[in-house]
Each structure stands twice: as C-alpha cells, then as structure tokens.
N, C-alpha and C positions, 0 to 999 in steps of 0.2 A: 504494500500499500504506499503510495507516495502522495505528497500534499505540499503545495507551495503556499498555502494560505497561512497567515500568521495566527497563532493561538496564544491564549493568555496563560502564563506560568507564574503564579504568585506563591511566594514562600511565607507562611504565616506561623504563628506561635503554636506550641503543642497543646493537645487536648488529652485529658486523662479521664479514667473512669470516675463517675460521680454517683452519689447516692441520690435516690429519687426524692424530689421535693413536691409535695402536693399543696394544692391551694384550691379554693372554691371555684366552681365552674362559672365563667363569666356569662352574663345574660345578654343576648343579642337585642339591640333596640333599633336596628336598621329597618326602614320601610321595606316593603316586599319587593324583591327583585323579580319574582316569578312572573308577575303580570307584565313586566317589561322585557325580561330576557325571552319569555315564551310568547310574546305578542305575534300576531299573524304576520307572516312575511309575504312579500309579493310572489307571484307565480314564478318569475325568473330566479329569485333568491331560493325558493324551496327546491327548484330543479337542480340547482348546483350544490345543495347541502348534503354532505355525507351523513351517516347515522351518528357519528360523534366527531369531535375535532381532536385530532391527534397532533400534539406538539404546540409549542408557543411561538410567538414571533421573536425568535432569537437565532442568531447566526450560528451558535454552537451545534445546531442540529446538522449543519451541512459543511462546516469548516474544519472538522476533526480537531476541535479545540481541546487543549490540555490544561488542567488545573491540579496543582499538587495539593494534596491534603496534608496539613501540618503535623509533624511529628517532632521537629527540632526547633529550638528558639530562633527567631529572626536574627540573622547576622547583622551586626552594626552597619549602618549606612545603606541598608537595602529598603527601598521604598516599595511597599507591597502593592502599590497601585500602578507601578510602572515597569514591572518585570514581565516581559513577553518571550515566547519561545515558539518554535516549530518542532515537528516531530524529529527532524534531523538534528536537533540540538539537545535531544534527551541523551544525557551522558551515560546513564545506567544501561548496560548492554541488555540484561533481561527485560527491562521495562521497554526499551526501544523495540526490541524484537517482538514483544507481545503487542505493542502498539501498532506495529506495521502489519501484524498477521490477523488481528481481531477485526472483523468486518461483519456485515449484515448476515453472511452465511453462518457465522458462529453464534448468533443471538439465541437461536433455538437450543443451543447446547448449554447455555448459561442461565442461572436463575434470574428471575425478573424482579425489577423494582418499578412498580407502576402506581401512578397517582391519578385519582379521578376526582373531579369537581362535579358533584351530582345535585347539590341543593344549596339554598342560601345558608343554612345551618343544620346542625344535628342536635337532637335532644340528648345531651351528653349524660345527664343523670340516668336516663332510661337506658342508654347504651351501656353505661357502666354496670347497671344492675343486670342487664341481659348477659353481659360477659361473665360476671360472677356466678350467675345461675347456670352457666354452661361450662363451668370449670372442668368437671369430669368428662364432659363429652368432647371438648376441644382443647383441653389443657390450657385454657385461658387464665390469666392472672393479671387483671387490669391494674394499671398504675396511672394516676392523674398528675400531669405536669402542666399546671395553669390551664390553658385552652386546648392541650393536646392529651388524648387518652391513648396510652400504649398498652399492648397486651401481646404475649405470644398466642398463636392460634393455629391449631392443626385440625384439619378434617380427617376423621377416621372413618367416615361412612362412605357411601357410594360417590359423594361429591369430590372426595379426595383423590389426587393422582399420585402415582408411585414417584417418590423422589429420585433424582439422578444419582448415578453412581459417582463415587469421589474422583475416579479417574476417567470420567467420561470424555473430558477434553484435555489434551496434552499438547502444549505448544513449545516446550523446551526440548530441543534436539539432543541436549546433553543429558537428559534423563530426569530433569526436574519437572514438576508438574504444577498446574494451577488447581488448587483444591476446590471442589464444588461444595458449598455449604448446604448439606443435606439434613441438617438437624434443626435449624432455626428459621421458622416462618413467623414473621412478626407483622402487626398491623398497627398503624398510627392513625388515629382519627382526630380531626381538627374541628373545633367547634364551628368554624365558618364554612362547613360543608364540603370538606376535602378528606379523602382517605388515602393513605399510602400503604401499599403492600410490599413486603420483602419476602421473596422466596415462593410466592404463590404461583400456581399455574393459572392459566387464563380461565379455565373452568372454575377453579376455586375462587378466583376474584369475582367472577359473575355470580357464584353462589353466595358469597359474602355480601355482595351489593344487593342481592335479592332480599337477604335477611335484613340488611340495613335500611331498606326502603321505608319500613314502618317507623323509623326514627328521624325521617327527614322532615325538615320545615322549608317551605318555599321550593318544592321539587322542581328541578329544571327539566324541561322537555328534552326528549332523547337527542334531538339534533343540537341542543345547546350544551350537552355534557362535554367537558374538556378532559383530555388525557395527556399525561406526559409518561413516556416509556423509556426505561433504562435497563441495563443488565449489570450484574455485579459478580465478582469472584474474590476468593481469599488467597492471598499469597504472602509469604514472608520474604520474598526475594528482593523486594524494593519498596520504596516509600509509597503509601497509599496516594491515589490520584483519581482524577476523572479524565477520561480521554475518549472522545468520539461517542459519548453517552454510555461508556463502560466505566463502572465504579470499582476501584480496587480497594479492598480492606485487608487488614491484617488479622482481625478477629471478628468472625461473624457473630459471636455471642454478645458482643458489647453493644447493647441496645441504646446506650447513651450516645455513642458515635452515630448510630443510625438515626436517633432522634434529631441530632444537629443537622444531618443531611436532609432528613424528611421535612424539617421546618422549611428549608429553602425550597425544596421541590414542591411542597404544598402551596407556598406563596406563588411560585411560578405558575402553577396550573390555575390558581385563582385569578391571578393577574391576566392569564390568557382569556378568562371569561370577560373581564373588564375591557380588555383590548378589543374583543369582538364586539361587545355592546357599544363601545364608543365608535368603532368603525361603522357599524350598522347605523348608528344615530347620525353620524356625519353624512353617510351616504343617503340616508332617508330625508335629510333636511338640506342637502347641498343646493337645491334650487331656490331656497327662500332668499338668500342674499342676492341672487341674480334677479329675482322678482322685484325686490326692493330697489335695485340699481336701475332696472328698466321702467318700472311702473310707479315707483316712489311709494309703493305700499305692498303688502302681502295679500295675495289672493286667497285668503282664508277667512272663514267665518270666525265670530268671536268664540264659539264653542271649540272650534278646531285649534285656534291659538291657545285657548286655555288647556286643552288636552295635551298639546305639544309642550307647554310650559310645565305641566304636571309631570310628564315623562322625563323631561330634562332634569327637573328637581330630583326625581326618584333616583336617576342615574348618578348625579353628582353626590347626593347625600349618601347613598350606599357605598360609593367608592371611598368618600372621605371618612366615613365612620368605620371602615375596616382598617384602622391604623395598624393593627397587628399584622395585616397582610403586606403593607407597604414598608413597615419598619422592622427592626429587630424585635423578636418575641421577648416577653418578660423573663423567661427562664434564662436568657443569655445574661441578664443582670445578676440573677441568683447564682448561676453557675458559669463563671466567666471563662473557665478552661474550655468550654464548649464553643465560645464565640469564634475562634479562628477557623474551625472546621466549618461552622455555619457560614462565616463570611466567604470562605474559599468556594463553597458550593454556590452561594449566592452570586459570586462573581462569575462563575462558570456559566450560570443561567442568565447572566446579564440583567439581573433585577434592577440594579440602580439605573442603568441606561433606559430600560423599559418603563420604569416608573417616571423618569424625567419626561420621556416622550408621551406617556399617558397624561401627565400633568399639562403638557403643551396642548394636547388634544382636548383636555377638559377646558383649557382657556378658550379654545375656539368654541366649544359648546357654551361656555359662560357668555361669550360675546354674542352668540346667537340668541341665548336666553334674553339678554338685555335688548337686543333688537326686537324680539317678539313683545317684550314688555312695553317698549316704546311704541310699537305698532298698536298695541292694545290701548295704550294711553291716547294715541292720536285718534283711534276709532272712537273712544269715549268722548274726546274733545269734539269730534265732527258730529256726533250724536247730540251732544249738548248744544252745539251751535245751531243744529237743525231745530231742536226744541225751541231755542231762543228766537230763531227766525219765524217759526210758526206762531209763538206767542205775540211777537211784534206785529206779525200780520193780522192776527185776530184783534189785537188792540187797535190797529189802524182801521180794520173793518168796522168795529164797534163804533170808533169815532166817526167814521163816515156815516154810518147809519144814524147816529145821534144827530149829526149835522143835517142830514136830509130830513129827519123828523122835525127838527127845529124849524127848517125852512118851510116845510109843509104847514107846520102849525102857524107861522107868521103869515103865510098866504091866506089862511082861513081867517 
C-alpha cells in the first residue's frame, strides 16, 4: 500500500489504567431533533439516500491518516498540534509493515469497532437497570462514567457469532503475529443517543440495537442513522496508533483506554448527524437569499416563515445544548491521564476542524434566521400600514358623507 497524502502524527502524554468514577446521569433538556431530522424530504433527496450514513465528513477516511496513541511523555519542544507524518515516515519497522499491508481486504478478519447514532438520547437509568438484570445471560457488569455507560456484553444465545481464532490473521513474515482479541466484547452507551461496540459482529450489533430501541428518546428515522466503522487488533510490537481506520492497542482488556477512544468516536458520529442536518437546512433554504435579492422579499406566507424560523431554532438550540458533544467530556477532568488518548483520537477524527466548520455554517443559518425575522417584521409593518390606510380612507369617507349631509341640510 502506498500513499502520498500527508497524515497527522501527534505524540501526546501517557494514559494509565484508572478506577471507575460514577456520577448521576445527566438529564437532556434539548428540544426534539426527531421532528427536524426525520422531516419529509423531497423526492430527489429520498431517491439518493442510503439506508444509513456510513462515515463522517473527515478526510481521514480516505487519506490513510496516522495518529499515534500516547504511551510516553511528550518530549520537550514538541508541539502536539504541528507534528505530521506519512506512512513512509513510520520509523518502526513492524508498524510500517503492518500499515502497508492492512487494507479493506483484511477488515473482515479483524474485530470491529462500530459507532451508531440512533436517537436524540437514551434513557440511561433504564438501560443501566436492563444491563444489571441480564448479568447472567450476557455477562454484563455496567459501570457509569458521567454520561457514558460501559459494560462487557456477550451474546451466548443464537444471536452470538463464534469469535475469531487468535492466529486468524498473521502479517509478520518473521513469525510474529497480531493477536485477535477474542475475549473482550464491550459496549459504551452515551446519553446523547450514541452507542459504540468493541468486538461485536454485525449480527450482534443489530441484535443489541433491537434491544436498545425501547430505551431510545427522539428515535431517528432509518435514513438518518449515522455510523462510524473501524477495526482493531492487539499487538505489543509497537506503540498503539490509529492508521487508515485501524486501531492498534496493547491491552484489549483495558476498558478505560477504550472509553477514551469511544468518547471521541461517539462525538464524531453525533457531529456527523449535525453536519447532515446543517447541510440539508442550507440546501433547503438556499433560494431564500436569492428571492430577497431579486424581489426584495421572500415569497413565503407568514405561517411558512414562522415554521422555517422554528426549524432553524430547533437546529441551533440542539447543537449548542450538546456541549459534551463538541467539547471534552467531564471525565477527562476527573481522569486527566485519559485526556491525551482522547485528544489523539479526536485529532484523528478531525473533530476540532469539523466543529469549526459546523459553527461557520451555523453562522450562515443564524444570518438566514435574522433575514427571515426581518422579513416577518416587514410583513407586519406592511400589514399595519395597510390597516392605517384603510382607517384613514374610512375616516375620509365618513367626513365626506358628513359634509354632503350638511350641504343637503343647508339646501333644505
């Protein structure tokens, strides 16, 4: 595999094993996204929509981007924001060899890391209770980390698929091997409607999503569900990293490391939903500025303008109220040793750049919202002027009638 595209290569501080920290589940107060995200689309839009949206608006899906996951302290003088690399600059021989050999043909041979955004939020207390009740059936043992609920989870019934053999994939010609993590299948559920699976098969993911459906609030339509897909493997031959959507770990049982990575992945897939909503909104309303420029007003009724204003407000409020989606989660303050791994993954997923672009597009929507308000104000002013003209006309008419009556009376 060759690649001439530049990839990001940032070296960050180490992360170590941490003890679980629990806190009350936050309560979502955002207005409903369901009525906006799942609003009827035009016939041309429906025809081009797949069943689900796979992937985000990030270049790392196509540029074979590299991100080093931290294990060692940052060397003095290194700026973690300005270190870039290409695959031919990977100095570690085993890491470079694996990076060159791993491609789409090997994805079916490696465990999956998949994230789904399926709803506006989950009923976390109910999900927590359900996981505890199914401890014997699924080996679940839920732990709450602020807005994230973690649990190991194994399907032992007909829905479970046989795990891969440890030596199913071998990339090292010298006899070394990449270890398949066949023991740890973990699930991370985020209060804002995102679930991240580690080590599940596709059928198991679908089975879990079916079970999860009863705990969803503001469920998204099938065509609005967003997905991020990765693969991972365990190796002690070189430093953990993410390259070309392959995640390398040293210890598959360290769920705190997975938690750090899952936070960034879940934010990415939620941002994908926001990106699509903003894009659809701009596309649906792009004719409004042109109408104002050519006709001096919007060819919309008062009710249509008010509905558009309401939709734009719902979109802006939901995005801005999801601060935990756009910023670092609270657990990174309580467990600072997890922050570097989270930030490395966040950088790979280009979240900062995407949030900045999202805010720019929200500014466009904000300007459009202001234009509609002004148009509505002008419409009200025109209506009041029309009423005033009618009243003045009525007054003039009454005055004329009075004059005529007076003249007739004088003539008599």
